[in-house]
C-alpha positions as CSV (number, residue, x, y, z in Angstrom):
1,M,-57.0,-65.3,47.3
2,S,-57.4,-68.1,49.8
3,R,-55.4,-71.5,50.7
4,Y,-56.6,-75.0,52.5
5,N,-54.9,-75.7,55.8
6,P,-56.0,-79.7,56.2
7,E,-54.7,-79.8,59.5
8,D,-57.5,-77.0,61.0
9,D,-59.8,-77.8,58.1
10,V,-60.1,-74.2,57.3
11,W,-59.5,-71.8,54.4
12,E,-56.8,-69.2,55.0
13,E,-56.7,-65.8,53.2
14,I,-53.3,-65.0,51.5
15,L,-54.3,-61.8,49.7
16,V,-56.7,-59.2,49.0
17,S,-56.7,-57.7,45.6
18,Q,-59.2,-56.1,43.1
19,R,-56.7,-57.5,40.2
20,L,-57.6,-60.5,40.9
21,K,-61.5,-60.5,41.2
22,G,-63.1,-61.9,38.0
23,A,-60.1,-64.4,37.4
24,E,-60.9,-66.2,34.1
25,Q,-57.4,-68.4,34.0
26,M,-55.1,-69.1,36.9
27,V,-51.8,-71.7,36.4
28,A,-49.4,-72.2,39.6
29,K,-45.8,-73.5,39.7
30,R,-43.2,-72.7,42.0
31,G,-45.1,-70.6,44.5
32,R,-46.3,-68.2,42.0
33,I,-49.7,-67.8,40.4
34,C,-50.4,-66.6,37.5
35,V,-53.9,-65.1,37.0
36,V,-55.5,-63.6,33.8
37,S,-58.4,-61.5,34.5
38,A,-59.8,-58.7,33.3
39,A,-57.1,-56.1,34.7
40,G,-54.7,-58.6,32.5
41,I,-52.0,-60.7,34.3
42,S,-51.0,-61.0,37.6
43,V,-48.1,-62.9,39.2
44,V,-48.6,-63.5,42.8
45,D,-45.8,-64.8,44.8
46,V,-46.9,-66.7,47.6
47,V,-43.6,-67.9,48.9
48,A,-42.8,-64.3,50.0
49,E,-43.8,-62.9,53.4
50,P,-46.1,-60.9,52.9
51,P,-47.2,-62.2,49.9
52,R,-47.0,-60.0,47.2
53,I,-48.1,-59.3,43.5
54,S,-46.9,-57.9,40.6
55,V,-48.7,-56.5,37.4
56,V,-47.2,-58.0,33.7
57,E,-47.4,-55.1,31.3
58,L,-48.7,-56.2,28.0
59,P,-47.8,-54.8,24.5
60,E,-50.2,-51.8,23.7
61,G,-53.3,-53.5,21.8
62,F,-53.0,-56.9,22.9
63,E,-54.4,-58.4,25.7
64,A,-54.5,-61.6,27.8
65,V,-56.3,-64.8,27.0
66,A,-54.2,-67.3,28.0
67,V,-51.6,-68.1,30.4
68,H,-48.9,-71.3,30.2
69,V,-46.2,-71.7,32.4
70,L,-43.2,-73.5,30.3
71,P,-40.6,-75.4,31.6
72,R,-36.5,-73.9,32.2
73,M,-34.6,-74.2,29.0
74,P,-31.1,-75.7,30.1
């Protein structure tokens, strides 16, 4: 995973993980990126130093097909 640095006009590597390879969908909100891949759903916290990755456990028999970020309810 990389981010673009417009000041230096370069891409900077943030995190390398096998779980992110072959990503089918990604959505970002508030410093976190949710990724759907063959490995399941992973959440990358890019605000943390160093960035960390968490795995979302799916119920048995289910697979991830889409990911959405919903607004928080008051």
